[in-house]
ZAMI-898224 format. One record per residue (C-alpha): residue in one letter; x, y, z. Coordinates in pm, whole numbers, plus 32768, in hexadecimal, padded with zeros to 4 digits. Layout:
<recs>
AXYZ
...
</recs>
This chain:
<recs>
MCA5C7C04F140
AC9A27CB7F021
TCA987DC1EF40
NCA3F7F13EF2C
PCA0C7ED3ED9F
ECA40804EEDB4
RCB9F8002EDF9
QCBFF7F31ED31
DCCF07F11EC1E
GCDB58023EC97
FCC8B80FDEBFD
PCBEB81B2ED44
ACAE382B7EC6F
LCA7F817FEC0E
GC954817FEC82
EC90482BCEC96
LC90A8293EAFC
EC82F8194EB31
RC6EF822BEC01
EC74E83A8EB1E
LC6D682C7E9D8
SC5D68214EA5D
VC5588366EACD
LC59383FCE969
VC51B82F5E8A7
RC39682E5E96F
RC3658452E984
AC3D1846DE82C
LC2AF839DE783
RC1BD83E6E88C
RC2178566E8BA
LC2B585E1E764
WC2308504E66E
TC102846EE6D8
EBFEC83C6E5D1
DBEF184C4E64B
GBE7184E5E4FF
GBEA88675E4F8
RBF6F86F2E3FE
GC060866FE374
AC0208521E431
LC0BC844AE36D
DC12A82CCE42D
RC25E8293E470
WC2A08187E391
TC2028253E23A
YC2F38343E2C3
AC3FE82E6E30D
FC3E98208E168
LC3828355E0CB
VC4918402E162
RC58182FDE0B6
LC49882F0DF53
SC4C68474DF6C
AC63D843ADF3D
SC5E28333DE04
PC53781FEDDB9
MC56F80ADDE27
RC5447F3EDDEB
VC4827EB8DF4B
GC5B27E31DF83
EC6A97F53DFC0
VC5A07FEFE097
AC5647E7FE193
RC7057E7EE176
SC711803FE1BB
FC63F7FC2E2FA
GC69F7E6CE36A
IC5507DFAE350
DC4F57CBEE285
KC46D7CF2E128
SC30D7C4EE17D
TC2EE7D7EE275
AC3647EBCE1A7
SC25E7E0AE064
RC14D7E20E155
HC1E77F69E192
MC2188006E07F
KC0F37F44DFBD
RC019804BE0CA
IC0BC813EE03D
VC072810CDEFC
EBEF180F3DF1A
GBEF3821FDFEE
GBF9682AEDE8A
LC0B9834EDF6D
AC1BF8260DE56
EC1A4819CDD00
AC1FB805CDCB5
LC28B802CDB89
VC34D7F45DAA7
DC4E07F4DDAFA
AC5747F93D955
DC68C7E9FD9FF
DC5CB7D5FDA71
AC48C7D43D9C4
RC4107C7EDAF4
SC4387D6DDC0F
SC3A97EDFDC54
IC426801CDC9C
VC39D80D5DDB8
RC3A38213DD61
IC2B68354DE5B
TC1A583F9DDA5
AC15A85ACDD94
LC0438525DEAE
GC16884C1DF48
KC24285C1DF64
AC15E869EDFBC
QC0BA85EEE102
LC24085A4E17E
AC27B872CE14A
DC169874BE215
AC1C18671E352
RC32486FFE344
VC28A881DE360
AC1CB8763E4A6
RC2EB86ECE52C
MC39D8817E50B
EC2F088A5E5C5
PC32A8880E73A
LC4A78831E6B8
RC4B58999E6BD
RC40E8A11E805
IC4EF892CE88E
FC6078985E7FA
AC5D98AE7E7DB
TC6658B56E929
WC7B08A83E909
PC8C58AF5E859
EC9288AC4E6E8
ECA8F8A19E750
EC9AD891DE83A
RC8E58898E73F
RC9CC886EE646
TCA8187A3E73F
LC92986D7E789
AC93886D4E602
RCA628640E5E9
LCA698547E6EB
LC94A84ABE691
GC9B5844FE520
KCADA83A6E5ED
LC9F582FBE699
NC8FF82A1E573
ACA1E8215E4AB
ECA9A8143E5D5
LC92D80B1E5D6
DC95C8056E450
GCA837FC2E4A6
LC9FD7EF9E571
AC8BF7E71E4D6
EC97A7E1BE37F
ACA5C7D46E46A
EC9337CBEE4FA
EC8A27B93E418
PC7C07C2DE309
GC6287BF3E372
AC6747C08E4CD
IC5A47D2EE505
TC4477D48E4C6
AC3757E7FE4E9
DC2027E35E4D1
</recs>
């Protein structure tokens, strides 16, 4: 007789959490942040990479590690972003064999537009939520993301590919 996966390991809510996370990811990608070519439309990888580059310029290897993807996948995405004029590759002052990628003015402008577009559905969704609940959800999602980062760091580098 198979065991109920929702009741394994003393975590009765685990099945419910898994279902709700699956629904959240599917809906967030499909309904909140679609790639419909509208205002602020950037594909999910370009958006994520530009967010990271807006914090500071990085080597491609650093970008790959920060996303838990292999370097060739990060290089392919970064090449497309650079060719689109959203970022530029500069010679690394510390190692002339390497390059540092930084966001351009065009990249900053498109990222700003994308952020405005991405915030609009969130404003509508959370308009009726009390501020305390919004802050609690943000704190718990931050905790979840930190745990996911820790899990990814424990896995073998390059195990995840994101094409």
